[in-house]
C-alpha positions as CSV (number, residue, x, y, z in Angstrom):
1,X,136.9,-68.3,135.1
2,X,134.1,-70.9,135.3
3,X,132.4,-69.9,131.8
4,X,135.8,-70.2,130.1
5,X,136.8,-73.2,131.7
6,X,133.1,-74.8,130.6
7,X,133.8,-73.4,127.2
8,X,137.1,-75.1,126.7
9,X,135.2,-78.2,127.9
10,X,132.4,-78.3,125.3
11,X,135.3,-77.1,122.5
12,X,137.3,-80.7,123.5
13,X,134.3,-82.4,123.8
14,X,133.3,-81.0,119.9
15,X,136.6,-81.8,118.4
16,X,137.9,-85.1,120.3
17,X,136.8,-88.1,118.3
18,X,134.7,-90.1,120.7
19,X,135.5,-93.6,122.1
20,X,134.3,-96.7,120.0
21,X,133.3,-98.2,123.2
22,X,131.5,-95.5,124.8
23,X,129.5,-95.0,121.5
24,X,128.4,-98.9,122.0
25,X,127.0,-97.8,125.7
26,X,125.5,-94.9,124.3
27,X,123.5,-97.0,121.6
28,X,122.8,-99.7,124.2
29,X,121.2,-96.8,126.8
30,X,119.4,-96.0,123.8
31,X,117.8,-99.3,123.2
32,X,117.3,-100.1,126.6
33,X,115.3,-96.8,126.5
34,X,113.6,-97.7,123.1
35,X,112.6,-101.3,124.7
36,X,111.1,-99.4,127.6
37,X,108.7,-97.0,125.2
38,X,108.0,-100.3,123.1
39,X,106.7,-101.8,126.5
40,X,104.9,-99.2,127.7
41,X,103.1,-98.2,124.4
42,X,102.3,-101.8,123.5
43,X,100.3,-101.9,126.7
44,X,97.4,-100.9,124.3
45,X,94.7,-102.8,123.6
46,X,95.3,-104.8,119.6
47,X,91.9,-107.1,119.7
48,X,88.4,-106.8,121.6
49,X,86.4,-109.6,122.7
50,X,84.7,-111.2,120.5
51,X,86.7,-110.0,117.4
52,X,87.1,-112.6,114.6
53,X,90.4,-113.6,113.0
54,X,91.3,-116.0,110.2
55,X,93.9,-117.7,108.7
56,X,95.9,-119.6,105.5
57,X,98.9,-120.8,105.2
58,X,101.8,-123.4,104.3
59,X,104.0,-125.2,106.2
60,X,106.7,-127.7,106.5
61,X,107.1,-130.7,108.8
62,X,109.5,-133.4,110.6
63,X,108.6,-136.6,112.5
64,X,110.6,-138.4,115.0
65,X,111.2,-142.7,114.8
66,X,108.4,-144.4,115.3
67,X,107.0,-148.1,116.0
68,X,104.5,-149.5,113.5
69,X,102.3,-152.2,114.6
70,X,100.5,-153.8,111.8
71,X,98.2,-157.2,112.2
72,X,95.6,-158.7,110.0
73,X,94.7,-162.0,109.0
74,X,97.7,-164.4,109.3
75,X,100.0,-161.9,110.3
76,X,101.0,-159.6,113.0
77,X,104.6,-157.6,112.8
78,X,106.1,-154.6,114.5
79,X,108.7,-152.9,112.5
80,X,110.6,-150.8,114.9
81,X,112.0,-147.1,114.6
82,X,110.4,-146.3,111.3
83,X,111.8,-142.9,109.7
84,X,109.7,-140.5,107.8
85,X,109.8,-137.3,106.2
86,X,107.3,-134.9,105.0
87,X,106.5,-134.2,101.1
88,X,106.5,-130.3,100.2
89,X,104.9,-129.4,97.0
90,X,107.5,-127.6,95.1
91,X,106.6,-123.5,94.7
92,X,104.6,-122.2,92.0
93,X,102.2,-119.5,91.7
94,X,99.5,-122.1,90.1
95,X,100.0,-125.0,93.2
96,X,100.2,-121.9,96.2
97,X,97.8,-118.9,94.9
98,X,95.6,-120.3,92.6
99,X,92.2,-121.2,94.6
100,X,91.8,-124.3,92.6
101,X,95.0,-126.0,93.8
102,X,95.8,-124.4,97.3
103,X,94.7,-127.6,99.0
104,X,97.6,-129.8,97.3
105,X,100.5,-128.4,99.3
106,X,101.0,-128.9,103.5
107,X,98.3,-126.2,104.5
108,X,97.2,-124.8,107.7
109,X,94.1,-122.9,108.4
110,X,92.5,-121.4,111.3
111,X,89.4,-119.7,112.5
112,X,88.6,-118.2,115.7
113,X,87.5,-115.6,118.2
114,X,88.8,-113.4,120.7
115,X,87.3,-113.9,124.4
116,X,89.1,-111.0,125.6
117,X,91.7,-108.7,124.5
118,X,94.7,-110.9,124.9
119,X,93.4,-114.5,125.3
120,X,91.2,-116.1,122.3
121,X,89.7,-119.8,121.4
122,X,90.1,-121.5,117.6
123,X,89.5,-124.3,115.4
124,X,91.7,-125.2,112.4
125,X,93.8,-128.4,110.6
126,X,97.4,-128.8,110.1
127,X,97.3,-130.8,106.5
128,X,100.9,-132.6,107.5
129,X,101.7,-135.1,104.6
130,X,104.2,-138.2,106.3
131,X,106.0,-140.4,103.7
132,X,107.9,-143.4,105.3
133,X,111.1,-143.7,103.7
134,X,111.5,-146.8,101.5
135,X,113.8,-149.7,101.5
136,X,114.6,-149.1,105.8
137,X,116.4,-151.8,107.4
138,X,114.6,-152.4,110.5
139,X,114.0,-154.6,113.4
140,X,111.0,-156.5,112.9
141,X,109.2,-158.4,115.6
142,X,105.9,-161.0,114.7
143,X,105.1,-163.7,112.7
144,X,103.7,-164.4,108.9
145,X,101.6,-167.5,108.3
146,X,102.2,-169.2,104.7
147,X,98.3,-168.3,103.9
148,X,99.6,-164.6,104.1
149,X,102.1,-164.8,102.0
150,X,104.3,-167.4,101.2
151,X,107.5,-165.1,99.9
152,X,107.6,-163.4,103.7
153,X,106.4,-166.1,105.8
154,X,108.4,-166.7,109.1
155,X,108.9,-165.6,112.7
156,X,110.8,-162.4,113.2
157,X,112.6,-162.1,116.6
158,X,113.4,-158.5,116.8
159,X,116.2,-159.1,113.9
160,X,117.2,-156.8,111.4
161,X,116.2,-157.2,107.6
162,X,115.8,-155.0,104.2
163,X,112.0,-153.8,103.9
164,X,111.1,-153.3,100.5
165,X,108.3,-151.0,100.1
166,X,106.3,-154.5,98.8
167,X,106.7,-155.9,101.9
168,X,105.7,-152.8,104.1
169,X,104.9,-149.2,103.4
170,X,102.5,-146.6,104.5
171,X,102.0,-143.2,104.1
172,X,99.6,-140.6,105.4
173,X,99.8,-138.6,102.4
174,X,96.4,-136.9,102.1
175,X,97.3,-136.4,104.6
176,X,97.9,-136.5,108.4
177,X,95.3,-134.3,108.9
178,X,95.5,-132.5,112.6
179,X,92.0,-130.9,113.3
180,X,92.2,-129.5,116.7
181,X,91.0,-127.1,118.8
182,X,93.8,-124.4,120.6
183,X,93.5,-121.7,123.3
184,X,95.7,-118.8,122.5
185,X,97.6,-116.0,124.4
186,X,98.6,-112.8,122.6
187,X,101.2,-110.5,124.1
188,X,101.5,-107.3,122.2
189,X,105.3,-106.1,121.4
190,X,104.4,-102.9,119.5
191,X,101.7,-100.6,117.9
192,X,102.0,-97.6,116.1
193,X,100.9,-94.0,116.8
194,X,98.2,-94.4,114.1
195,X,97.5,-98.1,115.6
196,X,97.6,-99.6,112.2
197,X,99.9,-101.7,112.6
198,X,101.5,-103.9,115.7
199,X,103.5,-106.5,116.4
200,X,102.5,-109.4,118.9
201,X,104.0,-112.5,120.4
202,X,101.7,-115.6,120.7
203,X,101.6,-119.0,122.7
204,X,99.1,-121.6,122.8
205,X,98.3,-125.1,123.6
206,X,95.6,-127.5,121.7
207,X,94.4,-130.8,121.6
208,X,93.1,-132.4,118.6
209,X,91.9,-135.5,116.3
210,X,94.0,-137.1,113.5
211,X,92.0,-137.6,110.3
212,X,94.5,-139.2,107.9
213,X,93.7,-140.8,104.5
214,X,96.3,-143.7,104.4
215,X,98.2,-145.8,101.9
216,X,99.2,-148.8,103.2
217,X,101.1,-151.5,101.1
218,X,101.6,-155.2,102.8
219,X,102.6,-158.0,102.1
220,X,102.5,-157.0,98.3
221,X,99.1,-155.8,98.8
222,X,98.3,-152.1,98.8
223,X,95.2,-150.1,99.6
224,X,94.7,-146.5,99.4
225,X,92.1,-146.4,102.7
226,X,89.7,-143.9,103.2
227,X,89.4,-140.8,105.0
228,X,88.5,-141.9,109.2
229,X,90.0,-140.8,112.8
230,X,92.9,-142.4,113.4
231,X,93.6,-141.0,117.1
232,X,94.8,-137.6,118.3
233,X,97.0,-135.6,120.5
234,X,98.0,-132.1,122.0
235,X,99.9,-129.7,120.9
236,X,102.1,-126.5,121.3
237,X,102.7,-123.3,119.5
238,X,105.4,-120.8,119.6
239,X,105.3,-117.7,117.3
240,X,104.8,-114.0,116.2
241,X,102.6,-111.6,114.4
242,X,102.2,-108.8,112.5
243,X,99.4,-106.8,112.0
244,X,99.1,-103.8,108.8
245,X,95.8,-101.8,108.3
246,X,94.3,-103.0,111.6
247,X,92.2,-106.2,110.0
248,X,95.3,-107.9,107.9
249,X,98.5,-109.9,109.4
250,X,101.3,-112.4,108.9
251,X,102.3,-114.7,111.0
252,X,104.9,-117.5,111.6
253,X,104.9,-120.0,114.2
254,X,106.8,-123.1,115.4
255,X,104.4,-125.9,116.8
256,X,105.1,-129.0,118.5
257,X,103.1,-132.4,118.8
258,X,102.7,-135.5,119.9
259,X,99.6,-138.3,118.0
260,X,98.5,-141.5,119.2
261,X,97.1,-143.4,116.3
262,X,95.7,-146.8,117.5
263,X,93.2,-147.0,114.8
264,X,95.1,-146.8,111.0
265,X,93.3,-148.4,108.5
266,X,95.3,-151.0,106.5
267,X,92.2,-152.2,104.3
268,X,88.6,-150.4,103.7
269,X,86.8,-153.5,105.3
270,X,88.6,-153.1,108.5
271,X,90.1,-156.5,108.5
272,X,93.5,-155.2,109.2
273,X,94.4,-152.3,111.6
274,X,97.9,-150.5,112.0
275,X,98.9,-148.5,115.3
276,X,101.7,-146.2,115.7
277,X,102.7,-143.0,118.1
278,X,105.2,-140.3,117.7
279,X,106.2,-136.6,117.9
280,X,105.9,-133.9,115.2
281,X,107.4,-130.4,114.9
282,X,106.2,-128.4,112.1
283,X,107.1,-124.4,111.0
284,X,104.8,-122.4,109.2
285,X,104.2,-119.5,107.8
286,X,100.3,-117.6,107.2
287,X,98.2,-114.7,106.0
288,X,95.1,-113.9,107.8
289,X,92.5,-111.2,108.8
290,X,90.5,-109.7,111.9
291,X,86.7,-108.5,111.8
292,X,86.2,-106.8,114.5
293,X,82.6,-107.8,116.2
294,X,82.3,-106.1,119.5
295,X,81.6,-102.6,117.9
296,X,83.9,-100.8,120.3
297,X,86.5,-98.2,119.0
298,X,90.1,-99.7,119.3
299,X,91.2,-95.6,119.8
300,X,90.0,-95.4,123.3
301,X,91.0,-99.0,124.4
302,X,93.2,-99.2,127.2
303,X,93.9,-102.5,129.1
304,X,92.7,-103.4,132.7
């Protein structure tokens, strides 16, 4: 009797349409178990101590408003809440792939060494382009003597003025170069059975100096200044990386930082200087490669 009832129950389950809600629950359970499996499986090492890595990529950047203080012979001015944007190069094979031109767009490069299977240290540079938006209406504080400019002479007491580009304009166009040291933590999320493919999350902190090449127009005089150390600041990053065939990878990340620049050159004889500080954010994509230097076999590697 029990056998017949069980047989009828199986027949009912096979013929009866399954409730969509039950389907979703079943799928959710499978996803949970799959994630548990991935998490457990991903405990294998993806990197070894002294593995070397390098990447090259391109970015888009944004900057918050900032005050620009400029002083020189016969003038001392602060322009408040100045807006700026980046200036990406339109995509083309010639500009982004051809070796002679790959440094023309807003690029990122970095090289480093793993200190263990998850922690690495690296050096590199983020080449951003900072362009002040022209013809802004800005609050200005300071003064201009007639000896510096008859056209713009006067005292400015936090009043709003239209600022044409020949009055004041600057851009760190070649560029806002952030050269930094970073310490990064990589967390393995997934690894294929043959260990040729893997997926990681990554987070890091860094500190660096800003080495811009700044063009400054002030009181109808413009100078494209030389490269110089103008300041520095910290940064943080969150991203993800997909490795394929062990040695190659692609990564995307969001990076944020803050820079103080107390020594921006206004002219090459250093008789005038500018000051500025602002926060920046950046999104980049990059491709790179890993070179194992430890000589250890990754196939037998296990986390401590």
